[in-house]
ZADO-1210 file (C-alpha; in nm, 4 decimals, padded with zeros to 6 digits):
<atoms>
<atom x="04.1121" y="00.8946" z="-00.3333" code="UNK" pos="1"/>
<atom x="04.0170" y="00.7661" z="00.0105" code="UNK" pos="2"/>
<atom x="04.1523" y="00.4291" z="00.1105" code="UNK" pos="3"/>
<atom x="03.8767" y="00.1906" z="00.2229" code="UNK" pos="4"/>
<atom x="04.0676" y="00.1359" z="00.5490" code="UNK" pos="5"/>
<atom x="04.0054" y="00.5030" z="00.6320" code="UNK" pos="6"/>
<atom x="03.6269" y="00.4801" z="00.6022" code="UNK" pos="7"/>
<atom x="03.4292" y="00.4558" z="00.9255" code="UNK" pos="8"/>
<atom x="03.2576" y="00.1239" z="00.9931" code="UNK" pos="9"/>
<atom x="02.8928" y="00.0847" z="00.9037" code="UNK" pos="10"/>
<atom x="02.6411" y="00.1318" z="01.1838" code="UNK" pos="11"/>
<atom x="02.4902" y="-00.1845" z="01.3327" code="UNK" pos="12"/>
<atom x="02.2266" y="-00.3545" z="01.1171" code="UNK" pos="13"/>
<atom x="01.9492" y="-00.2475" z="01.3575" code="UNK" pos="14"/>
<atom x="02.0366" y="00.1152" z="01.2891" code="UNK" pos="15"/>
<atom x="02.0489" y="00.0578" z="00.9131" code="UNK" pos="16"/>
<atom x="01.7010" y="-00.0976" z="00.9310" code="UNK" pos="17"/>
<atom x="01.5759" y="00.2086" z="01.1225" code="UNK" pos="18"/>
<atom x="01.7284" y="00.4311" z="00.8563" code="UNK" pos="19"/>
<atom x="01.5510" y="00.2391" z="00.5794" code="UNK" pos="20"/>
<atom x="01.2164" y="00.2817" z="00.7554" code="UNK" pos="21"/>
<atom x="01.2934" y="00.6504" z="00.8118" code="UNK" pos="22"/>
<atom x="01.3854" y="00.6938" z="00.4441" code="UNK" pos="23"/>
<atom x="01.0593" y="00.5254" z="00.3405" code="UNK" pos="24"/>
<atom x="00.8498" y="00.7327" z="00.5850" code="UNK" pos="25"/>
<atom x="01.0090" y="01.0660" z="00.4928" code="UNK" pos="26"/>
<atom x="01.0448" y="01.0084" z="00.1191" code="UNK" pos="27"/>
<atom x="01.4240" y="00.9995" z="00.1189" code="UNK" pos="28"/>
<atom x="01.4322" y="00.7726" z="-00.1845" code="UNK" pos="29"/>
<atom x="01.7939" y="00.8630" z="-00.2604" code="UNK" pos="30"/>
<atom x="01.9012" y="00.6789" z="00.0579" code="UNK" pos="31"/>
<atom x="01.7254" y="00.3528" z="-00.0248" code="UNK" pos="32"/>
<atom x="01.9794" y="00.1987" z="-00.2679" code="UNK" pos="33"/>
<atom x="02.2723" y="00.2581" z="-00.0306" code="UNK" pos="34"/>
<atom x="02.0880" y="00.1036" z="00.2636" code="UNK" pos="35"/>
<atom x="01.9937" y="-00.2009" z="00.0594" code="UNK" pos="36"/>
<atom x="02.3499" y="-00.2303" z="-00.0686" code="UNK" pos="37"/>
<atom x="02.4661" y="-00.2241" z="00.2940" code="UNK" pos="38"/>
<atom x="02.2645" y="-00.5405" z="00.3491" code="UNK" pos="39"/>
<atom x="01.9241" y="-00.4328" z="00.4775" code="UNK" pos="40"/>
<atom x="01.6549" y="-00.6801" z="00.3694" code="UNK" pos="41"/>
<atom x="01.4008" y="-00.4973" z="00.1518" code="UNK" pos="42"/>
<atom x="01.1210" y="-00.7102" z="00.3034" code="UNK" pos="43"/>
<atom x="01.2192" y="-00.6450" z="00.6661" code="UNK" pos="44"/>
<atom x="00.9229" y="-00.5778" z="00.8938" code="UNK" pos="45"/>
<atom x="00.8867" y="-00.3482" z="01.1916" code="UNK" pos="46"/>
<atom x="00.7153" y="-00.4333" z="01.5219" code="UNK" pos="47"/>
<atom x="00.3725" y="-00.3808" z="01.3589" code="UNK" pos="48"/>
<atom x="00.4541" y="-00.6026" z="01.0614" code="UNK" pos="49"/>
<atom x="00.4987" y="-00.3172" z="00.8139" code="UNK" pos="50"/>
<atom x="00.7575" y="-00.3370" z="00.5378" code="UNK" pos="51"/>
<atom x="00.9366" y="-00.0275" z="00.4068" code="UNK" pos="52"/>
<atom x="00.7045" y="-00.0399" z="00.1019" code="UNK" pos="53"/>
<atom x="00.3947" y="-00.0278" z="00.3223" code="UNK" pos="54"/>
<atom x="00.5460" y="00.2571" z="00.5274" code="UNK" pos="55"/>
<atom x="00.6343" y="00.4601" z="00.2172" code="UNK" pos="56"/>
<atom x="00.2924" y="00.4004" z="00.0639" code="UNK" pos="57"/>
<atom x="00.0914" y="00.4714" z="00.3795" code="UNK" pos="58"/>
<atom x="00.2857" y="00.7959" z="00.4267" code="UNK" pos="59"/>
<atom x="00.2166" y="00.9250" z="00.0772" code="UNK" pos="60"/>
<atom x="00.5743" y="00.8940" z="-00.0454" code="UNK" pos="61"/>
<atom x="00.5394" y="00.8212" z="-00.4167" code="UNK" pos="62"/>
<atom x="00.9106" y="00.8436" z="-00.5039" code="UNK" pos="63"/>
<atom x="01.0126" y="00.6190" z="-00.2145" code="UNK" pos="64"/>
<atom x="00.7391" y="00.3717" z="-00.3105" code="UNK" pos="65"/>
<atom x="00.8684" y="00.3640" z="-00.6681" code="UNK" pos="66"/>
<atom x="01.2301" y="00.3308" z="-00.5508" code="UNK" pos="67"/>
<atom x="01.1466" y="00.0359" z="-00.3265" code="UNK" pos="68"/>
<atom x="00.9549" y="-00.1376" z="-00.6043" code="UNK" pos="69"/>
<atom x="01.2427" y="-00.0740" z="-00.8488" code="UNK" pos="70"/>
<atom x="01.4792" y="-00.2296" z="-00.5955" code="UNK" pos="71"/>
<atom x="01.2676" y="-00.5450" z="-00.5767" code="UNK" pos="72"/>
<atom x="01.0112" y="-00.4923" z="-00.3015" code="UNK" pos="73"/>
<atom x="00.7185" y="-00.7306" z="-00.3383" code="UNK" pos="74"/>
<atom x="00.4129" y="-00.5256" z="-00.4308" code="UNK" pos="75"/>
<atom x="00.1804" y="-00.7714" z="-00.2568" code="UNK" pos="76"/>
<atom x="00.4315" y="-00.8751" z="00.0060" code="UNK" pos="77"/>
<atom x="00.3717" y="-00.8428" z="00.3766" code="UNK" pos="78"/>
<atom x="00.0418" y="-00.6978" z="00.4836" code="UNK" pos="79"/>
<atom x="-00.0252" y="-00.5189" z="00.8099" code="UNK" pos="80"/>
<atom x="-00.1702" y="-00.6927" z="01.1174" code="UNK" pos="81"/>
<atom x="-00.5222" y="-00.6682" z="00.9678" code="UNK" pos="82"/>
<atom x="-00.4127" y="-00.8074" z="00.6333" code="UNK" pos="83"/>
<atom x="-00.4163" y="-00.4716" z="00.4549" code="UNK" pos="84"/>
<atom x="-00.1714" y="-00.4371" z="00.1693" code="UNK" pos="85"/>
<atom x="00.0014" y="-00.1201" z="00.0560" code="UNK" pos="86"/>
<atom x="-00.2669" y="-00.0812" z="-00.2134" code="UNK" pos="87"/>
<atom x="-00.5490" y="-00.1063" z="00.0393" code="UNK" pos="88"/>
<atom x="-00.3863" y="00.1536" z="00.2616" code="UNK" pos="89"/>
<atom x="-00.3347" y="00.4090" z="-00.0138" code="UNK" pos="90"/>
<atom x="-00.6908" y="00.3590" z="-00.1361" code="UNK" pos="91"/>
<atom x="-00.8212" y="00.4342" z="00.2127" code="UNK" pos="92"/>
<atom x="-00.5935" y="00.7366" z="00.2463" code="UNK" pos="93"/>
<atom x="-00.6702" y="00.8669" z="-00.1013" code="UNK" pos="94"/>
<atom x="-00.3227" y="00.8546" z="-00.2568" code="UNK" pos="95"/>
<atom x="-00.4192" y="00.8022" z="-00.6221" code="UNK" pos="96"/>
<atom x="-00.0654" y="00.8521" z="-00.7572" code="UNK" pos="97"/>
<atom x="00.0698" y="00.5786" z="-00.5325" code="UNK" pos="98"/>
<atom x="-00.2243" y="00.3508" z="-00.6123" code="UNK" pos="99"/>
<atom x="-00.1308" y="00.3878" z="-00.9798" code="UNK" pos="100"/>
<atom x="00.2352" y="00.3057" z="-00.9043" code="UNK" pos="101"/>
<atom x="00.1333" y="-00.0073" z="-00.7115" code="UNK" pos="102"/>
<atom x="-00.1130" y="-00.1175" z="-00.9792" code="UNK" pos="103"/>
<atom x="00.1497" y="-00.0637" z="-01.2511" code="UNK" pos="104"/>
<atom x="00.3803" y="-00.2877" z="-01.0464" code="UNK" pos="105"/>
<atom x="00.1174" y="-00.5625" z="-01.0488" code="UNK" pos="106"/>
<atom x="-00.0642" y="-00.5202" z="-00.7173" code="UNK" pos="107"/>
<atom x="-00.3530" y="-00.7641" z="-00.6789" code="UNK" pos="108"/>
<atom x="-00.6543" y="-00.5351" z="-00.7129" code="UNK" pos="109"/>
<atom x="-00.8892" y="-00.7993" z="-00.5680" code="UNK" pos="110"/>
<atom x="-00.6811" y="-00.9251" z="-00.2763" code="UNK" pos="111"/>
<atom x="-00.8763" y="-00.9417" z="00.0476" code="UNK" pos="112"/>
<atom x="-00.7686" y="-00.8398" z="00.3953" code="UNK" pos="113"/>
<atom x="-00.8398" y="-01.0286" z="00.7191" code="UNK" pos="114"/>
<atom x="-01.2091" y="-00.9393" z="00.7124" code="UNK" pos="115"/>
<atom x="-01.2526" y="-00.9986" z="00.3401" code="UNK" pos="116"/>
<atom x="-01.2382" y="-00.6373" z="00.2253" code="UNK" pos="117"/>
<atom x="-01.0717" y="-00.5287" z="-00.0982" code="UNK" pos="118"/>
<atom x="-00.8992" y="-00.2076" z="-00.2031" code="UNK" pos="119"/>
<atom x="-01.2221" y="-00.1010" z="-00.3771" code="UNK" pos="120"/>
<atom x="-01.4102" y="-00.1404" z="-00.0501" code="UNK" pos="121"/>
<atom x="-01.1469" y="00.0683" z="00.1293" code="UNK" pos="122"/>
<atom x="-01.1894" y="00.3469" z="-00.1248" code="UNK" pos="123"/>
<atom x="-01.5691" y="00.3205" z="-00.0964" code="UNK" pos="124"/>
<atom x="-01.5505" y="00.3641" z="00.2813" code="UNK" pos="125"/>
<atom x="-01.4016" y="00.7089" z="00.2367" code="UNK" pos="126"/>
<atom x="-01.5674" y="00.8068" z="-00.0916" code="UNK" pos="127"/>
<atom x="-01.2514" y="00.8168" z="-00.3033" code="UNK" pos="128"/>
<atom x="-01.4271" y="00.7930" z="-00.6397" code="UNK" pos="129"/>
<atom x="-01.1215" y="00.8720" z="-00.8546" code="UNK" pos="130"/>
<atom x="-00.9335" y="00.5847" z="-00.6924" code="UNK" pos="131"/>
<atom x="-01.2381" y="00.3617" z="-00.7297" code="UNK" pos="132"/>
<atom x="-01.2443" y="00.4388" z="-01.1025" code="UNK" pos="133"/>
<atom x="-00.8734" y="00.3544" z="-01.1246" code="UNK" pos="134"/>
<atom x="-00.9289" y="00.0229" z="-00.9457" code="UNK" pos="135"/>
<atom x="-01.2239" y="-00.0637" z="-01.1691" code="UNK" pos="136"/>
<atom x="-01.0089" y="00.0110" z="-01.4768" code="UNK" pos="137"/>
<atom x="-00.7621" y="-00.2454" z="-01.3404" code="UNK" pos="138"/>
<atom x="-01.0253" y="-00.5157" z="-01.2955" code="UNK" pos="139"/>
<atom x="-01.1536" y="-00.4594" z="-00.9419" code="UNK" pos="140"/>
<atom x="-01.4603" y="-00.6684" z="-00.8652" code="UNK" pos="141"/>
<atom x="-01.7468" y="-00.4534" z="-00.7424" code="UNK" pos="142"/>
<atom x="-01.9902" y="-00.7382" z="-00.6809" code="UNK" pos="143"/>
<atom x="-01.8194" y="-00.9064" z="-00.3855" code="UNK" pos="144"/>
<atom x="-01.8960" y="-00.8937" z="-00.0146" code="UNK" pos="145"/>
<atom x="-01.6657" y="-00.9001" z="00.2861" code="UNK" pos="146"/>
<atom x="-01.6910" y="-01.1505" z="00.5732" code="UNK" pos="147"/>
<atom x="-01.9697" y="-00.9458" z="00.7355" code="UNK" pos="148"/>
<atom x="-02.1701" y="-00.9341" z="00.4111" code="UNK" pos="149"/>
<atom x="-02.0814" y="-00.5721" z="00.3292" code="UNK" pos="150"/>
<atom x="-02.0499" y="-00.4743" z="-00.0357" code="UNK" pos="151"/>
<atom x="-01.9134" y="-00.1615" z="-00.2013" code="UNK" pos="152"/>
<atom x="-02.2754" y="-00.0458" z="-00.2162" code="UNK" pos="153"/>
<atom x="-02.3497" y="-00.1067" z="00.1524" code="UNK" pos="154"/>
<atom x="-02.0174" y="00.0413" z="00.2677" code="UNK" pos="155"/>
<atom x="-02.0915" y="00.3618" z="00.0757" code="UNK" pos="156"/>
<atom x="-02.4396" y="00.3710" z="00.2302" code="UNK" pos="157"/>
<atom x="-02.2967" y="00.3186" z="00.5791" code="UNK" pos="158"/>
<atom x="-02.0924" y="00.6349" z="00.5310" code="UNK" pos="159"/>
<atom x="-02.3920" y="00.8345" z="00.4104" code="UNK" pos="160"/>
<atom x="-02.2616" y="00.8559" z="00.0554" code="UNK" pos="161"/>
<atom x="-02.5883" y="00.7956" z="-00.1266" code="UNK" pos="162"/>
<atom x="-02.4559" y="00.9076" z="-00.4666" code="UNK" pos="163"/>
<atom x="-02.1756" y="00.6532" z="-00.4535" code="UNK" pos="164"/>
<atom x="-02.4095" y="00.3862" z="-00.3172" code="UNK" pos="165"/>
<atom x="-02.6511" y="00.4478" z="-00.6054" code="UNK" pos="166"/>
<atom x="-02.3681" y="00.4033" z="-00.8532" code="UNK" pos="167"/>
<atom x="-02.2965" y="00.0561" z="-00.7128" code="UNK" pos="168"/>
<atom x="-02.6502" y="-00.0555" z="-00.6261" code="UNK" pos="169"/>
<atom x="-02.6680" y="-00.2882" z="-00.9251" code="UNK" pos="170"/>
<atom x="-02.3404" y="-00.4582" z="-00.8301" code="UNK" pos="171"/>
<atom x="-02.4418" y="-00.5403" z="-00.4732" code="UNK" pos="172"/>
<atom x="-02.4238" y="-00.9177" z="-00.4138" code="UNK" pos="173"/>
<atom x="-02.7800" y="-00.9052" z="-00.2740" code="UNK" pos="174"/>
<atom x="-02.9141" y="-00.7445" z="-00.5963" code="UNK" pos="175"/>
</atoms>
């Protein structure tokens, strides 16, 4: 058995923080508990204001997202500079599995970003209908508008997605 006095010292905290962000970005979920145990704050933010949870989510790392949530990351914690949460980012990127993980952890499906857009609006912008269905199942409001007056309906139209726009025409706030 190795004596604790023989173990090398831990790297500086700045390096441990970098390692946590790297683990989140690359899906190295097995590293997360050790880094947190070493004292890294699970809600630490990088220069852009991202937390490890946002980084894992935005990079499509389902296991790392789940590991961070299991370790106590706040599902609706820090948002990015535009006010986008992890849920909004994965809806825009089309990561349905991670959206489900975040929703199961209690993500606010109707939270608004800095310009008043919701996760449903993000999914509408890129035509992610499966994610939109998932959000609607979790209580997403389809009849709201952002700060510029855009609705799910008008955002779908702006992207040329007439089929999706038709689906939400009746929910448009101007209807």
